[in-house]
Steps between C-alpha positions, in 0.01 A plus 500: 500500500472635858803622683531425869700732717601413850630734769514872437680500167271751318433855610283765344811657353562183299152507328496691175231759452198375311554129571222485761162604358170566675377145431797364698391689822209318662474698826690777665470564874406854594806522723717456185350810332730789592633810335335684216211296362344553154182703481180307436143609429180356642460257206787294639321448832304174525298312756366814666158471665226661290265784597452701811809717468471869589617679184457861608352708784376856486346700784347835576443648848290805583514654847182709468144415589219463247131586574182453311126557557423370152229250598489184284714657221866401477748790469876480460715525808777647290714193546609307194800295387619370161680176420608339174485121514783314331275216378133459411492199738612706798263575787500823702461478876332820621530604863335815633506610861414804708554581867136548602152615406311779684123541482328825588148366536368172639440218255721642225742288302785522254510267203830459311538389138820435298478552125737395223487764223137567584386141558411386851745238625385466858261657736531499880219617726646632825196596706538688826198583712460648844214632706647852530716526192839672497691180542840397356563132435790313341455459122697188422592413140373376167697233320403351162666323210425640153567336156526799258632290205707778353854632466382859469517745782193479727386727781327395819307766681323506836142631523278549807138577581299581811244236571230469762325813628611833351816641656869546447755228536878529511764255379793598723862491387746371453336321206708263288452307176747235392497299177708181455540329164491124559643277229281215373 
């Protein structure tokens, strides 16, 4: 049998503890949630959009320049960065940038390659060519999305080679590599 109350005859002080259970509470306005709230973990959160969340970011910046005259053979630039994905379904967004490239001879080039634990992930050909050589041009950036399918630590490393006619090329600092783990 339902009880009907009119006016303001019942206050919270008149309700015995334990008489209202979770099933009796259909909706609580956020403005009513004040004071110390109980701790919850992520398993209690529902209706969140899936995928695309940035889970972690690591970055490494080097101020120095790198040079190579190693024609058509990739050599390490000495720049590497490790990340440990939290899920095998995560993707890693790799971003590498440098200030500029300097060529000593005409028709020389610098080719950049990013490797994950020794395996080529992406290769960017950044060719610079001039009639007289000795030119500095903006480098730009390389961005790629990798799917390593692991929860073990992985290392991404930047390699470079001189392309075109024999000569020396410089990858001018600052140089920066950033890795972002993107949740699936």
